[in-house]
C-alpha positions in Angstrom: -3.3 8.2 -4.9 -6.9 6.5 -5.7 -5.9 6.2 -9.5 -2.8 4.8 -8.8 -4.4 2.3 -6.2 -6.8 1.5 -8.8 -4.5 1.1 -11.9 -2.3 -1.5 -9.6 -5.3 -3.4 -8.0 -7.0 -3.9 -11.6 -4.1 -5.0 -13.5 -3.4 -8.0 -10.8 -6.7 -9.0 -10.6 -6.7 -8.6 -14.3 -3.8 -10.6 -14.4 -5.6 -13.6 -12.4 -8.9 -13.2 -14.1 -6.7 -13.7 -17.4 -5.3 -16.7 -16.0 -8.0 -18.5 -14.8 -9.7 -18.3 -18.0 -6.9 -19.9 -19.6 -6.8 -22.7 -17.2 -10.1 -23.1 -16.9 -10.7 -22.9 -20.4 -7.8 -25.9 -20.5 -9.9 -27.7 -18.5 -7.9 -28.1 -14.9 -10.7 -28.0 -12.1 -11.8 -24.9 -10.4 -9.4 -25.0 -7.4 -6.1 -25.9 -9.4 -7.4 -23.2 -12.0 -7.5 -20.3 -8.8 -4.3 -21.4 -7.4 -1.9 -21.5 -10.8 -3.4 -18.4 -11.3 -3.0 -16.9 -8.1 0.5 -18.1 -8.0 1.0 -17.0 -11.6 -0.6 -13.6 -11.4 1.7 -12.9 -8.5 4.5 -13.8 -10.1 3.9 -11.9 -13.2 3.0 -8.8 -11.3 6.5 -9.0 -8.9 8.1 -8.9 -12.6 6.1 -6.3 -15.1 4.4 -4.1 -12.5 7.4 -2.5 -10.9 6.9 1.2 -12.1 3.1 0.6 -10.7 4.1 -0.9 -7.2 7.1 1.6 -6.9 5.0 4.9 -7.9 2.2 3.6 -5.3 4.9 2.3 -2.4 6.1 6.5 -2.7 2.9 8.0 -2.3 2.1 5.9 0.8 5.6 6.7 2.2 4.4 10.5 1.5 1.3 10.3 3.1 2.8 8.6 6.2 5.8 10.2 7.0 5.9 12.7 9.3 8.7 14.9 10.0 10.3 14.8 13.6 9.9 18.4 14.2 6.1 18.3 13.4 3.5 16.5 15.6 0.0 16.0 15.7 -2.2 19.1 16.9 -3.1 18.5 20.7 -3.9 21.3 22.7 -3.1 19.7 26.1 -0.1 18.7 24.4 0.2 22.8 24.0 -0.8 23.4 27.6 1.5 20.9 28.8 4.5 22.0 27.1 4.4 25.1 28.1 3.8 24.1 32.0 7.1 22.1 31.2 8.7 25.5 29.5 7.9 27.6 32.3 9.3 25.0 35.1 12.8 24.9 32.8 13.1 28.8 33.2 12.5 28.7 36.8 15.5 26.5 37.2 
């Protein structure tokens, strides 16, 4: 997972740095260079980094997904469930 993060983030930062350097060398002012570089880096990463973004989002989905049958292990919940189950059995 960390490798996917590093690849994606370093690619986006690299694109930003590349565009920023180009615009600064062309003589644009710093703030304008940064804004233009940010917009261009975002656009290029949306178009050309699909594979990395999809792999990263799939990994995030797998880590955060929970089945409905799976829960968070909790000792209090087990006791409460046992009490409720015994009440249902008495009906």
